[in-house]
N, C-alpha and C positions, 0 to 999 in steps of 0.2 A: 702612378705605377704603370710601367709599360705593359701593354697586353702581351701575354705569353701563352703558348699552348704547351700543356703537359703531354706526356704520352703514356698510354694505358698499360702497356705490357709489363707484367711482373711487378715486383715490389718497388723497383726504381720509379715506375710511373706513379705508384701510390705515394711514395715519399715526395716526389716532385709536386703532385697535386696538393699534398698536405702543406708543403712549404709555401706554395703560391697562395693557398687559402690563408695561412697564418699571416703572411705579409699583407694580403688584401684586407683582412679583418683589421689588422693594426692600423693600416692607412685609413680605411673607411671610417674607423671609430675615432679618427683624429688624434691618435696617440703619436703619430708622426706629423710632420708639417709638409705634406706632399705639394710639390710645385703645381700640380695640375688642379688642385682644389678638391675639397671633400666630396662634392657631388659627383665629380668624375670618378673618384676612387670607389664611391658606393656603386656607381653604375658598372664599373669593372668587376667588383665583387659579385654583384647580382648576376652579371653575365657568366662569370666563372662558375658560380653555384648552379646556374641553369644548365651549363654544359655537363657538370657532374651529375645532375639529376637525370639528364638524358643518356648518360653513359650506361652501357649494358652491364658493366661491372658493379655488382651489388655493393662492394666495399666502397667504391667511389661515390655511389648514391648515398650510402650511409654517412660518409664523410661530409657531404653537402648538407644532409638533413641535420647533422649534429651542429653545424654552424648556425643553421636557422633556429634550432631549438634554444641554443644556449650561448653561442660564442660571438655573435655579432649584434650587439644591442642597438636600439634606436628605432623610433617610429618611421623615419624615412626609409631605413633598410627594410623594415617590416613591409612597407608598401611596395618596395621594389621586389621583394621575394614573392609577395602575393600576386604581383603583376605577371609572374612566371606561369601562373596556373593555366591560362589558355594555351600555352606553348607545349604542354606535356601530354603524354598519353594517359590512359585511364589509371594505370598503376602509379605513374608519377604524380598525377593529381591527388589521388587518395593519400599517398605518402606525404606530399607537401601539405595537404590540409591537416594531417595529423601533427606535423611539425609546427605549423602555424598555431594550432590550438595549444600545443605544449609551450610555445613561446609566450603565450598569454598577453599579446599586445592587440588591443581592439582596433588598431590602425589597419589590420588585415580584414576587418569585417566587411567593408563595401565590396571588395573583390570576392569574398566568400559568398556573400548574398547574390552577387551577379552570377557566379558559377552555379549556385543552387537553382536559380531561375533558368539558366541557359542549358544546362547539361541534361541529356536524356539517359545518361548512364546511371543505373540504380546505385552502384557502389559509390560513385562520385557524389550523388545526391545525399546518400546516407552519411558519407564522411563530412560533407559540407554541413549537414544538420548537426552532427556531433561537434564540429568546430564552433558552430554558433552557440551551442550550449556553454562552451567555455568563454566565448568572446562577445556574445550578443547581449541584448537587453530587451526590455519589454516590447520594443517595436518589432522584434522578430517573432513574437508569439503567433500572430495570425498566420505567417508563412509556415511555421512549424506545425501548427494545428491543421492547416490544409494538407501538409504532408502526412500527418497522422490519419487523415481521412482518405487520401488518394494513393498513398505509396504502397509498395509491396511490403511483405512482412519485415524485411531487414530495414527498410526505410522508416516504417512505423516505429520499430524498436529504437532507431537512432533519434527520431523526432521525440519520442517519449523521454528518452534519456536526456535530451537537450532541454526539454521543458522542465524537467526536474532540476537541472543544473543552473538554468538561467538565474542570474543574480538580480536582486531588487525586490522590494516589498510589493511594488506595483504588478509584478508578474503574476502573483497569486490572484489578485483582483481581476486581471485580464483573462486568466484561465477560467475563473469562476463565471465571469460574464459570458465567455464563449460557450461554456457548458450548457447554459440555459437554452441555446438555440441549436445545439448539436444533435445529430442522430443518436440513437440509444447507445450503440457500441462505442462511439467516440465519446459520448457524454460519460459513460462508465469509466473509460480510460482517463479522461480529464479529472474526474473525481478522485480516482486512484492517485493521479499525479499530485493533486492538492494534498492528499494524505502523506505521500512520500516527501513533499516539500515542507511538511509541518506548517502549512500556510496559515497565517493569522488573518482574522477578519473575514473569513469565508463561511461563517456559521450559517448565515441566512440561506446560502446556496445549498449547504449540506442538509439543513433541516427541511427545506422544501423537497430535496431529493428523497429524504427518508419517508415521505408520504406520497411519493410519485405513483402514478398508476402503473409504471413499468417495474416489474420485480427486480430486474437487473440493476436499475438505478437505485431502488430502495436498498438493495443489499450493499452496493458500493458506498452509498451515502452513510449507512449505519456503520460500516467498517471504518470509514474515514472519521466519523464522529467518535468512535471508540478511541481513536488516537488523538483527536483534537478538541473534543468538547470540554467545556468547563462546567462548573456546577450549575450555572444558569441555563444550560442547554439540556439538562437531564430530562426535563419535562418534554422537550421536543423529541428526545430519543424514545421516551415512553409512547409518544404518539406514533413513532415509527414502529414500535412493537405492535400497537393496535392495527396499523396499516398492513402489517405483514400477514400473508396467508397462513392459516393454521397448518402446523406440521413443521417440516424442516426449515422453512423460511422464518417462521416465528421463533423457533429455537435459536437460529443464528442471530436474529435481532436481539433476543434476550441476552445472549452471550456477549454481544457488542456492548450492551448496557453494563453488564458485569465487568468487562474490561475497562470501560470508562470509570466506573466506581473504584476499581482497584488502583487505577492510575491516579485518580484525584484524591483518594482518601486512604492513606497508608495506615491510619489508626485502626484499632480493632473494630470499632463500630462504623464501618464504612458505608452501611446502608442508610444512615440517618439522613443525609441530603436527599437520597432517592425517596425516602418516605415523606419528606417534606414536600417534594415535588408531586407526590401521589395524592396529596390531600385535595387538590383542586379538581380531581377527576370525579365524574359521577360514580355511584356505587357499582354499577354494572361493569364499568371500565376498570375500576379498582380490582374487582374480582379477576378480570382477565389479566391484569398486570401483576398480580401477586406472585405468580410463578417466576417472573423476572426478578422480583425482590429476593426470592429464595435462592437464586443463583449467586447473589452477592454475599449473603451471609451477614453476620454481625448481630449484636445484641438486640438492636431495634427491630431488625427483620425477624428475628426469632420470636420476639414478643408479639408482633403483628400476626405472624403465621399461627402461633398457638391460639391466639384469640379467634382467628378464622376457623381453625379446626374445631374449637369448642362451640362455634356458633350453631344455633338451632336451624338456621337456614341451610338446607342441603347443598345448595349451589356454593355458598360461602365455605362450607365444610370441605367440599370437593376442591375448591381453589386452594384452601390451606394445605390439603394433602398433596396436591400437585406441587405447591411451592416447597414443601418440606422434602419431597423426593428430588428436588433440584439442589439440595443443600451441598455446599462445596467440600465438606470434610466430614470426618467421622464423629464430630461432636453431636450430631443428630441421630446417631445410630440407635441409642437406647429408645428414643421416642419413636423412631421408625419401626423398631421391633415390637413396640406396644401396638402400633397400628396393624402390623402383620397379625398379631394375636387377636385383636379385639375389634377392628373396624368392621362394621356390618356389610360393607360393600366389597365383593370379591375383587373387583378391578383395583380398588384402592389397596387391598392387601397385597396383590401381586405387584403393583407399582412400588409400594413401600419395600417389599422384599428385594426387588431388583435394585432399588436405590441403595440398600445396605450392601448388596454384592458389588455395586459400583464403587462405593466409597471405602469399602473395607481395605483395599491396598493403597489408598491415597497417601502420599507422603505428607504427614502433618505432625511429625514429632513422635509418633508411636514407634515401638520396636517392631521388627519383623514378626516376632512371636505374638504380639498383640494384634497385628493385622491379620495373621493367619487364624488366630483364635476367633476373631469376629467373622471372617469368611466362613470358617467351619460351622460356627453357630448358625449363620444364615442359611448355609446350604442344607443343613439338617431339616430346616423348615420347608424346603422346596418340595412341592407336590407335583411339579411338572419337569420334564426333561429340559425344557427351554431354559429354566433358571439354573438347573444343575450345570448345563453346558456353559452358561454365562459365568458361573462361579469358577469353573476350570479355566476359562479364558482370562478372567481377572487375576487368577493366581500367578500368572507369569510375572507380574510386577512385584511379587514377594520373593526375592531371590535368596532362598535359604535351603539348607538340606532338609529341614522339616517340611517345606513345601513339596519337595520332590517325593519324600516318603508318603505324604498325604495324596498327591496326585496319582502315585503308582497304585493306590488302592482301587482306583477306578478302571484299571486295565482289565479287570474281570467283569466290569459292568457293560453289558452289550450296548446299552444306549449311550454310554459316555466314553467308551474305550478309545474311539478315534480322536476325540477332543483331548483325552488324557495323553495320548501319544504326542500330539502337537505341543501340549503344555510341557511335557518332559523334554522334548528337543529344544524348545525355547529356553528352558532353564539351563540345559546343557550347553547352549550357545555361549554362555559366559564361562570362559576358561577357568578363571580363578575359583568360581563356585564349583565347577565340575571337578577340578583337581582337589578341592578341599574334602570331597566325599567321593573319591574315585570309584571305590568298590560299589557303592550304592548306585551311582550313575551308570556304571558299566552294566550292572544287573538290569536296571530299568531300560537302558537303551537296547539290550538284547531282547527284552520283551517287546519293545517297540518294533523291532525287526520282524518278530513273529506275528504281530497283531496288525500293524498299520497297513491300510490299503492305499495309502498315498505315497507314490514313489519319491516325491521330494522329501517327505518326512523320513522315509527309509534311508535315502541317501544321506541326509543329515545325521541320522543315527550311526550309519557306517563311518562317516567321517569323524564324528566325535569319539567313537570307540577307538579309532586309530590316532586320536589326538591331533586331528587335522582341523583346519579352519573351514568355514563355509561362508560365502559372501552373499548376503541378502540381495536379491535383485532390486534394482531401482524401480519405483512405481512408474507406470507408464502415464 
């Protein structure tokens, strides 16, 4: 194919470029029998594509990129296109890297690796990392992990995405091995990557992380195990619960165990494997772990918890109460209300009452009327404003006109009026509910305007009265 120069001005230049590309692709792909030979035609095509990539006209560049992505197959052409990388400016390099990644031909990998090593431009390094995610293999892990450690925010994001995408079962093993020697923040990210990859065969790494001395590593490992652990690893997850600091970290660790059991055991008695794992722990540790069992639920868990509550040992009784207050649905409500009425320990009574307020609106097959009835029964037992306010907060999940009517009764309660205002506007946020009882909502929203001291709540009330929407701000 004789070399020819197109010209850029107007649609005629674009048509000429397209015609030249079409002819060059046809020849380079050996659909014709060019007298100059396939290699020469491929060189001409690569040169023409390079010219278009350097052209200031974005349509010309787009034309060239489309050829690279989909229109000119073959490993030799891939290598020729990749060889254009050093000839381009920053924008051209990032665009070409994206097109080579979309092309999906690993023949471009050596040139991409070389550019990643040589370039000092953050955007180019990030684009090269992204391309390696599509085209690379386990041998690229070390370089991507290094970029995860040393790159700026955008490069770290690109390296992370690439490590998630890299194909091959050996990649998970390489990431797990690297995590053992990494600094804390990088180690946490690598553990998160293992979870995103759903990597098999990395349980030892995650179980070790679950009992690490660094809280961040423990948290990331337990979260990964929630997604990846099998039944044989539940005992290791329980050790992670024991290693977690009391308070929010332990609560999060217990919830990771709960998620793992939900994933592994769809059957009703999903706590049975967990209780089998618990048998080998000493009594003191079993007491500590019983609240984690309560989060899982199931018939076996309920039996074990009832036995603990009935135990004469005060510490075992306390562990049983804590476990029942973690129960995931309203099937424990009646027993919790018994504890509210009869447990001799005030803190146990308060915890049981708060548990009822928590589970009252949980979606578990009950009707809205049944949920509200349980919430009202519990709130009548409240002796402190803290629990009454919690009940009003939980009411927003029961979206019914009856809930509005009930919440409005607290507008005249000085201690609860502000929370009641928020509950009312939260219910009014749902247009269908609001319109189903328009008069009742309008009356309640007018009271909110009179009572609320929160300007956001007042603005929401004004907008709902005018049948307008309100967009909830995104969390920061």
